[in-house]
TIFI-366754 format. One line per field, with one value per atom (N, C-alpha, C): residue in one letter; residue number from 1; x, y, z; atom name. Coordinates in nm, 3 decimals, m for minus. Layout:
BEGIN
residuo c(A ...)
num c(NUM ...)
u c(X ...)
v c(Y ...)
w c(Z ...)
atomo c(CA ...)
// end
This chain:
BEGIN
residuo c(M M M S S S E E E L L L F F F F F F N N N I I I Q Q Q K K K Y Y Y K K K K K K I I I G G G D D D F F F E E E L L L S S S S S S G G G K K K K K K T T T K K K I I I Y Y Y W W W D D D F F F R R R P P P L L L L L L V V V N N N Y Y Y K K K E E E L L L N N N L L L L L L M M M E E E L L L Y Y Y F F F E E E N N N L L L W W W N N N K K K I I I D D D S S S N N N E E E K K K G G G L L L N N N L L L I I I G G G L L L E E E F F F W W W G G G A A A V V V L L L V V V P P P M M M L L L N N N F F F L L L S S S P P P N N N Q Q Q K K K I I I N N N Y Y Y N N N P P P L L L I I I L L L R R R K K K K K K K K K D D D Y Y Y G G G I I I K K K E E E R R R L L L L L L G G G K K K I I I N N N P P P N N N F F F R R R T T T V V V L L L L L L D D D D D D I I I V V V F F F T T T G G G N N N T T T L L L I I I S S S A A A I I I K K K Y Y Y L L L E E E K K K S S S N N N I I I K K K V V V D D D K K K I I I L L L V V V L L L I I I N N N N N N S S S K K K F F F K K K E E E I I I N N N S S S T T T P P P L L L D D D S S S V V V F F F K K K I I I P P P R R R I I I)
num c(1 1 1 2 2 2 3 3 3 4 4 4 5 5 5 6 6 6 7 7 7 8 8 8 9 9 9 10 10 10 11 11 11 12 12 12 13 13 13 14 14 14 15 15 15 16 16 16 17 17 17 18 18 18 19 19 19 20 20 20 21 21 21 22 22 22 23 23 23 24 24 24 25 25 25 26 26 26 27 27 27 28 28 28 29 29 29 30 30 30 31 31 31 32 32 32 33 33 33 34 34 34 35 35 35 36 36 36 37 37 37 38 38 38 39 39 39 40 40 40 41 41 41 42 42 42 43 43 43 44 44 44 45 45 45 46 46 46 47 47 47 48 48 48 49 49 49 50 50 50 51 51 51 52 52 52 53 53 53 54 54 54 55 55 55 56 56 56 57 57 57 58 58 58 59 59 59 60 60 60 61 61 61 62 62 62 63 63 63 64 64 64 65 65 65 66 66 66 67 67 67 68 68 68 69 69 69 70 70 70 71 71 71 72 72 72 73 73 73 74 74 74 75 75 75 76 76 76 77 77 77 78 78 78 79 79 79 80 80 80 81 81 81 82 82 82 83 83 83 84 84 84 85 85 85 86 86 86 87 87 87 88 88 88 89 89 89 90 90 90 91 91 91 92 92 92 93 93 93 94 94 94 95 95 95 96 96 96 97 97 97 98 98 98 99 99 99 100 100 100 101 101 101 102 102 102 103 103 103 104 104 104 105 105 105 106 106 106 107 107 107 108 108 108 109 109 109 110 110 110 111 111 111 112 112 112 113 113 113 114 114 114 115 115 115 116 116 116 117 117 117 118 118 118 119 119 119 120 120 120 121 121 121 122 122 122 123 123 123 124 124 124 125 125 125 126 126 126 127 127 127 128 128 128 129 129 129 130 130 130 131 131 131 132 132 132 133 133 133 134 134 134 135 135 135 136 136 136 137 137 137 138 138 138 139 139 139 140 140 140 141 141 141 142 142 142 143 143 143 144 144 144 145 145 145 146 146 146 147 147 147 148 148 148 149 149 149 150 150 150 151 151 151 152 152 152 153 153 153 154 154 154 155 155 155 156 156 156 157 157 157 158 158 158 159 159 159 160 160 160 161 161 161 162 162 162 163 163 163 164 164 164 165 165 165 166 166 166 167 167 167 168 168 168 169 169 169 170 170 170 171 171 171 172 172 172 173 173 173)
u c(1.740 1.757 1.744 1.796 1.786 1.641 1.557 1.415 1.350 1.384 1.330 1.379 1.507 1.562 1.486 1.457 1.379 1.243 1.177 1.048 1.059 1.164 1.184 1.202 1.272 1.298 1.169 1.061 0.939 0.877 0.926 0.879 0.967 1.065 1.155 1.093 1.082 1.025 1.138 1.138 1.236 1.163 1.220 1.157 1.224 1.154 1.203 1.120 1.187 1.118 1.185 1.106 1.160 1.140 1.249 1.244 1.198 1.167 1.121 1.226 1.352 1.462 1.466 1.389 1.394 1.491 1.573 1.668 1.593 1.652 1.594 1.661 1.583 1.637 1.569 1.637 1.581 1.517 1.551 1.498 1.420 1.303 1.219 1.163 1.167 1.113 0.975 0.874 0.735 0.679 0.671 0.626 0.476 0.406 0.262 0.186 0.218 0.143 0.156 0.259 0.273 0.156 0.094 m0.017 m0.133 m0.142 m0.250 m0.196 m0.071 m0.012 0.041 m0.048 m0.014 0.103 0.110 0.217 0.355 0.373 0.503 0.528 0.424 0.439 0.486 0.425 0.463 0.608 0.649 0.786 0.887 0.858 0.948 0.955 0.841 0.840 0.911 0.897 0.971 1.121 1.164 1.305 1.351 1.269 1.301 1.320 1.224 1.231 1.337 1.360 1.469 1.601 1.616 1.736 1.747 1.636 1.635 1.676 1.611 1.638 1.780 1.835 1.972 2.077 2.041 2.137 2.120 2.043 2.017 2.082 2.145 2.210 2.104 2.130 2.032 2.014 2.106 2.093 2.012 1.963 1.886 1.763 1.739 1.619 1.493 1.503 1.388 1.421 1.333 1.356 1.233 1.256 1.154 1.169 1.070 1.073 0.983 1.044 0.969 0.961 0.842 0.820 0.791 0.862 0.837 0.721 0.632 0.519 0.572 0.532 0.427 0.471 0.579 0.614 0.658 0.732 0.772 0.651 0.547 0.424 0.352 0.371 0.315 0.395 0.526 0.613 0.583 0.557 0.539 0.424 0.304 0.198 0.226 0.306 0.339 0.418 0.484 0.559 0.470 0.348 0.256 0.229 0.241 0.210 0.333 0.444 0.558 0.684 0.682 0.804 0.848 0.966 1.012 1.078 1.096 1.170 1.100 1.028 0.957 1.040 1.167 1.253 1.284 1.276 1.307 1.176 1.160 1.042 1.057 0.950 0.954 0.836 0.861 0.763 0.736 0.623 0.598 0.548 0.605 0.565 0.563 0.494 0.491 0.523 0.612 0.644 0.579 0.480 0.408 0.483 0.450 0.504 0.440 0.512 0.458 0.338 0.229 0.106 0.062 0.003 m0.049 m0.200 m0.257 m0.401 m0.429 m0.552 m0.591 m0.510 m0.485 m0.406 m0.259 m0.198 m0.062 0.045 0.005 0.101 0.168 0.301 0.374 0.409 0.442 0.485 0.367 0.328 0.217 0.275 0.241 0.297 0.389 0.435 0.518 0.653 0.760 0.896 0.919 0.981 1.027 1.171 1.200 1.334 1.440 1.399 1.494 1.534 1.471 1.497 1.579 1.659 1.724 1.620 1.650 1.554 1.605 1.518 1.549 1.443 1.490 1.399 1.382 1.259 1.228 1.171 1.223 1.168 1.192 1.138 1.151 1.281 1.319 1.432 1.500 1.628 1.699 1.762 1.729 1.789 1.892 1.840 1.925 1.950 1.868 1.880 1.800 1.739 1.669 1.555 1.476 1.365 1.416 1.520 1.576 1.643 1.713 1.776 1.669 1.561 1.451 1.391 1.371 1.314 1.407 1.535 1.632 1.636 1.637 1.639 1.513 1.399 1.275 1.281 1.326 1.334 1.436 1.549 1.651 1.595 1.515 1.452 1.357 1.308 1.219 1.298 1.433 1.523 1.518 1.502 1.501 1.623 1.711 1.831 1.800 1.830 1.812 1.943 1.935 2.055 2.086 1.985 2.005 1.892 1.923 1.823 1.825 1.706 1.697 1.599 1.648 1.565 1.565 1.465 1.460 1.569 1.577 1.676 1.757 1.889 1.978 2.019 1.961 1.989 2.078 2.165 2.253 2.395 2.483 2.622 2.642 2.538 2.550 2.562 2.647 2.655 2.600 2.584 2.524 2.459 2.365 2.297 2.294 2.349 2.362 2.431 2.535 2.613 2.535 2.421 2.342 2.367 2.408 2.434 2.311 2.337 2.231 2.253 2.155 2.157 2.044 2.064 1.958 1.953 1.835 1.822 1.892 1.875 1.940 2.016 2.134 2.212 2.210 2.140 2.129 2.180 2.304 2.361 2.285 2.285 2.222 2.308 2.241 2.312 2.330)
v c(m5.666 m5.571 m5.428 m5.397 m5.260 m5.222 m5.319 m5.291 m5.256 m5.332 m5.305 m5.170 m5.141 m5.013 m4.900 m4.916 m4.815 m4.797 m4.906 m4.898 m4.826 m4.849 m4.781 m4.632 m4.596 m4.456 m4.373 m4.435 m4.356 m4.316 m4.372 m4.335 m4.227 m4.182 m4.076 m3.942 m3.856 m3.722 m3.620 m3.520 m3.412 m3.285 m3.216 m3.094 m3.051 m2.978 m2.935 m3.006 m3.095 m3.178 m3.164 m3.177 m3.180 m3.319 m3.377 m3.511 m3.502 m3.616 m3.617 m3.560 m3.564 m3.510 m3.357 m3.299 m3.155 m3.115 m3.209 m3.180 m3.166 m3.087 m3.064 m3.156 m3.196 m3.280 m3.241 m3.263 m3.237 m3.363 m3.480 m3.607 m3.675 m3.725 m3.797 m3.921 m4.033 m4.158 m4.177 m4.180 m4.193 m4.325 m4.426 m4.558 m4.580 m4.478 m4.495 m4.544 m4.497 m4.546 m4.698 m4.758 m4.904 m4.979 m4.918 m4.984 m5.014 m4.942 m4.966 m5.020 m5.063 m5.122 m5.260 m5.358 m5.490 m5.553 m5.539 m5.603 m5.555 m5.424 m5.371 m5.394 m5.385 m5.413 m5.557 m5.649 m5.790 m5.810 m5.748 m5.760 m5.706 m5.589 m5.529 m5.610 m5.660 m5.737 m5.870 m5.934 m6.058 m6.031 m5.923 m5.887 m5.857 m5.785 m5.747 m5.872 m5.964 m6.081 m6.181 m6.189 m6.274 m6.223 m6.091 m6.030 m6.060 m6.051 m6.081 m6.225 m6.320 m6.462 m6.498 m6.435 m6.466 m6.418 m6.325 m6.270 m6.331 m6.439 m6.500 m6.637 m6.664 m6.794 m6.903 m7.008 m7.117 m7.194 m7.177 m7.242 m7.158 m7.046 m6.955 m7.026 m7.014 m7.074 m7.004 m6.874 m6.794 m6.647 m6.564 m6.420 m6.346 m6.246 m6.146 m6.042 m6.027 m5.928 m5.813 m5.697 m5.582 m5.480 m5.461 m5.360 m5.226 m5.123 m4.989 m4.926 m4.862 m4.795 m4.683 m4.668 m4.713 m4.828 m4.811 m4.912 m5.043 m5.039 m5.165 m5.244 m5.171 m5.237 m5.301 m5.249 m5.310 m5.436 m5.431 m5.544 m5.669 m5.651 m5.766 m5.858 m5.807 m5.899 m5.960 m5.891 m5.945 m6.075 m6.096 m6.221 m6.343 m6.333 m6.446 m6.486 m6.392 m6.419 m6.440 m6.375 m6.371 m6.440 m6.492 m6.549 m6.671 m6.661 m6.772 m6.883 m6.862 m6.957 m6.974 m7.081 m7.107 m7.193 m7.215 m7.296 m7.224 m7.093 m7.014 m6.966 m6.992 m6.941 m6.790 m6.720 m6.577 m6.537 m6.436 m6.383 m6.239 m6.212 m6.076 m5.983 m5.861 m5.758 m5.623 m5.528 m5.393 m5.294 m5.199 m5.092 m4.965 m4.917 m4.797 m4.672 m4.562 m4.433 m4.394 m4.314 m4.269 m4.180 m4.208 m4.131 m4.083 m3.966 m3.911 m3.930 m4.013 m4.035 m4.181 m4.223 m4.360 m4.463 m4.576 m4.683 m4.642 m4.634 m4.581 m4.689 m4.814 m4.924 m4.919 m4.923 m4.907 m5.039 m5.142 m5.269 m5.364 m5.399 m5.492 m5.629 m5.724 m5.857 m5.879 m6.002 m6.036 m6.090 m6.035 m6.077 m6.220 m6.299 m6.433 m6.417 m6.437 m6.413 m6.508 m6.616 m6.712 m6.678 m6.576 m6.537 m6.409 m6.396 m6.268 m6.172 m6.041 m5.940 m5.857 m5.842 m5.764 m5.655 m5.531 m5.419 m5.409 m5.388 m5.373 m5.233 m5.167 m5.037 m5.016 m4.906 m4.882 m4.812 m4.710 m4.627 m4.565 m4.540 m4.463 m4.342 m4.222 m4.097 m4.052 m4.011 m3.958 m4.061 m4.164 m4.266 m4.235 m4.117 m4.077 m4.171 m4.214 m4.304 m4.435 m4.489 m4.616 m4.601 m4.490 m4.465 m4.460 m4.387 m4.377 m4.514 m4.595 m4.729 m4.818 m4.814 m4.896 m4.855 m4.725 m4.677 m4.722 m4.712 m4.756 m4.905 m4.985 m5.130 m5.165 m5.095 m5.121 m5.091 m4.986 m4.954 m5.066 m5.140 m5.254 m5.385 m5.373 m5.489 m5.579 m5.516 m5.589 m5.544 m5.639 m5.609 m5.627 m5.525 m5.534 m5.584 m5.693 m5.756 m5.712 m5.666 m5.628 m5.535 m5.451 m5.363 m5.393 m5.408 m5.425 m5.322 m5.241 m5.141 m5.169 m5.117 m5.131 m5.045 m4.918 m4.825 m4.763 m4.769 m4.695 m4.569 m4.457 m4.328 m4.245 m4.317 m4.252 m4.306 m4.258 m4.306 m4.419 m4.456 m4.549 m4.695 m4.769 m4.915 m4.980 m4.898 m4.943 m4.823 m4.854 m4.749 m4.795 m4.711 m4.748 m4.884 m4.906 m5.032 m5.153 m5.131 m5.239 m5.241 m5.357 m5.364 m5.326 m5.248 m5.201 m5.261 m5.335 m5.391 m5.328 m5.323 m5.270 m5.350 m5.346 m5.407 m5.319 m5.187 m5.092 m4.988 m4.952 m4.843 m4.732 m4.625 m4.514 m4.390 m4.350 m4.234 m4.106 m4.014 m3.884 m3.803 m3.722 m3.633 m3.499)
w c(m4.473 m4.363 m4.415 m4.535 m4.585 m4.610 m4.654 m4.675 m4.541 m4.438 m4.305 m4.255 m4.278 m4.236 m4.304 m4.431 m4.502 m4.437 m4.401 m4.335 m4.201 m4.128 m4.000 m4.023 m4.129 m4.158 m4.172 m4.215 m4.231 m4.096 m3.988 m3.856 m3.793 m3.870 m3.824 m3.861 m3.762 m3.783 m3.767 m3.855 m3.850 m3.806 m3.711 m3.661 m3.532 m3.452 m3.321 m3.215 m3.141 m3.043 m2.907 m2.801 m2.666 m2.610 m2.558 m2.499 m2.355 m2.295 m2.156 m2.062 m2.104 m2.023 m2.028 m2.122 m2.141 m2.252 m2.298 m2.406 m2.537 m2.625 m2.758 m2.859 m2.960 m3.068 m3.198 m3.308 m3.442 m3.499 m3.441 m3.490 m3.379 m3.415 m3.319 m3.388 m3.319 m3.372 m3.315 m3.401 m3.359 m3.411 m3.324 m3.364 m3.341 m3.296 m3.272 m3.394 m3.516 m3.633 m3.655 m3.597 m3.610 m3.545 m3.447 m3.378 m3.472 m3.582 m3.679 m3.811 m3.812 m3.933 m3.894 m3.893 m3.844 m3.916 m4.048 m4.126 m4.081 m4.072 m4.030 m3.882 m3.800 m3.658 m3.638 m3.708 m3.700 m3.742 m3.850 m3.899 m3.797 m3.744 m3.646 m3.517 m3.472 m3.348 m3.365 m3.480 m3.504 m3.498 m3.559 m3.557 m3.414 m3.341 m3.203 m3.116 m3.124 m3.038 m3.085 m3.214 m3.263 m3.206 m3.205 m3.149 m3.000 m2.929 m2.785 m2.761 m2.828 m2.803 m2.843 m2.946 m2.988 m2.889 m2.802 m2.706 m2.568 m2.560 m2.430 m2.425 m2.315 m2.293 m2.295 m2.372 m2.385 m2.254 m2.159 m2.029 m1.930 m1.976 m1.891 m1.836 m1.706 m1.644 m1.693 m1.703 m1.744 m1.730 m1.779 m1.777 m1.729 m1.646 m1.617 m1.728 m1.814 m1.921 m1.882 m1.852 m1.807 m1.920 m1.972 m2.075 m2.011 m2.056 m2.004 m2.081 m2.006 m2.067 m2.158 m2.268 m2.353 m2.446 m2.519 m2.619 m2.559 m2.453 m2.390 m2.345 m2.305 m2.263 m2.381 m2.501 m2.622 m2.656 m2.634 m2.670 m2.587 m2.460 m2.371 m2.415 m2.442 m2.487 m2.624 m2.706 m2.838 m2.827 m2.714 m2.694 m2.712 m2.667 m2.676 m2.820 m2.913 m3.052 m3.138 m3.103 m3.194 m3.145 m3.025 m2.970 m3.051 m3.117 m3.199 m3.118 m2.989 m2.907 m2.773 m2.759 m2.634 m2.539 m2.571 m2.484 m2.353 m2.357 m2.238 m2.177 m2.049 m1.979 m1.964 m1.986 m1.961 m1.877 m1.798 m1.706 m1.748 m1.815 m1.864 m1.755 m1.753 m1.659 m1.733 m1.675 m1.731 m1.619 m1.650 m1.556 m1.608 m1.534 m1.571 m1.526 m1.591 m1.549 m1.416 m1.340 m1.211 m1.236 m1.163 m1.177 m1.039 m1.036 m0.911 m0.900 m0.986 m0.986 m1.021 m0.997 m1.031 m0.954 m1.017 m0.956 m0.963 m0.848 m0.843 m0.852 m0.841 m0.851 m0.988 m0.989 m1.115 m1.182 m1.104 m1.162 m1.169 m1.291 m1.312 m1.337 m1.252 m1.259 m1.140 m1.123 m1.009 m1.057 m1.001 m1.036 m0.991 m1.076 m1.037 m0.989 m0.862 m0.809 m0.865 m0.930 m0.987 m1.131 m1.188 m1.327 m1.331 m1.438 m1.463 m1.520 m1.515 m1.555 m1.673 m1.774 m1.894 m1.909 m1.931 m1.960 m2.111 m2.156 m2.298 m2.323 m2.427 m2.465 m2.614 m2.666 m2.809 m2.845 m2.771 m2.812 m2.691 m2.705 m2.602 m2.669 m2.615 m2.659 m2.554 m2.438 m2.331 m2.222 m2.216 m2.112 m1.987 m1.978 m1.855 m1.818 m1.916 m1.888 m1.831 m1.891 m1.844 m1.708 m1.687 m1.557 m1.448 m1.474 m1.378 m1.349 m1.453 m1.435 m1.353 m1.383 m1.309 m1.163 m1.136 m0.997 m0.922 m0.987 m0.924 m0.892 m0.987 m0.967 m0.859 m0.858 m0.753 m0.615 m0.601 m0.472 m0.429 m0.528 m0.500 m0.493 m0.481 m0.474 m0.597 m0.714 m0.840 m0.920 m0.951 m1.029 m1.177 m1.257 m1.401 m1.461 m1.537 m1.593 m1.735 m1.809 m1.948 m1.991 m2.090 m2.151 m2.300 m2.360 m2.505 m2.560 m2.654 m2.721 m2.871 m2.938 m3.082 m3.146 m3.105 m3.160 m3.048 m3.063 m2.975 m3.050 m3.009 m3.071 m2.978 m2.905 m2.808 m2.824 m2.740 m2.739 m2.638 m2.565 m2.454 m2.499 m2.427 m2.441 m2.314 m2.211 m2.086 m2.018 m1.931 m1.854 m1.709 m1.620 m1.478 m1.463 m1.539 m1.538 m1.590 m1.654 m1.711 m1.862 m1.917 m2.061 m2.143 m2.248 m2.338 m2.476 m2.525 m2.660 m2.739 m2.871 m2.957 m3.086 m3.148 m3.279 m3.381 m3.367 m3.457 m3.376 m3.424 m3.366 m3.470 m3.440 m3.532 m3.461 m3.491 m3.421 m3.455 m3.360 m3.384 m3.479 m3.557 m3.652 m3.587)
atomo c(N CA C N CA C N CA C N CA C N CA C N CA C N CA C N CA C N CA C N CA C N CA C N CA C N CA C N CA C N CA C N CA C N CA C N CA C N CA C N CA C N CA C N CA C N CA C N CA C N CA C N CA C N CA C N CA C N CA C N CA C N CA C N CA C N CA C N CA C N CA C N CA C N CA C N CA C N CA C N CA C N CA C N CA C N CA C N CA C N CA C N CA C N CA C N CA C N CA C N CA C N CA C N CA C N CA C N CA C N CA C N CA C N CA C N CA C N CA C N CA C N CA C N CA C N CA C N CA C N CA C N CA C N CA C N CA C N CA C N CA C N CA C N CA C N CA C N CA C N CA C N CA C N CA C N CA C N CA C N CA C N CA C N CA C N CA C N CA C N CA C N CA C N CA C N CA C N CA C N CA C N CA C N CA C N CA C N CA C N CA C N CA C N CA C N CA C N CA C N CA C N CA C N CA C N CA C N CA C N CA C N CA C N CA C N CA C N CA C N CA C N CA C N CA C N CA C N CA C N CA C N CA C N CA C N CA C N CA C N CA C N CA C N CA C N CA C N CA C N CA C N CA C N CA C N CA C N CA C N CA C N CA C N CA C N CA C N CA C N CA C N CA C N CA C N CA C N CA C N CA C N CA C N CA C N CA C N CA C N CA C N CA C N CA C N CA C N CA C N CA C N CA C N CA C N CA C N CA C N CA C N CA C N CA C N CA C N CA C N CA C N CA C N CA C N CA C N CA C N CA C N CA C N CA C N CA C N CA C N CA C N CA C N CA C N CA C)
// end
């Protein structure tokens, strides 16, 4: 785990950054380089999905797994290659950011009403992205039962009363 933690640390950037919420931070996690580093991407995704499957009740009928654009949307297709547990049916979906151009439909895929719903993303700083996603889904009569992120860089254990789990908890400095 410490070797993996070291590898994650190289994706940490120090500087002056503005988050989508408008808040400023000195630390930013940039996982984009993982898209061209298959070995580390594979390692991180195996850890991510192992963590997901370990936190799911084995009696679960199935799960709607909604990846948030951008990183969550990368995670969803990775399930087809890296899922260590095929005992649970999963329904992959992607929630796109709101756009004023092109195809405006935000939810790609169809919710299975018999499955619980899990949101997947890379990191939580302020929670604004997840709050916005949950509100959008609630307006569409979709209840989010759990959130799983790679890194929790916040003080939150839940967002909008939805339990938040992470592979890594890295407090802000």
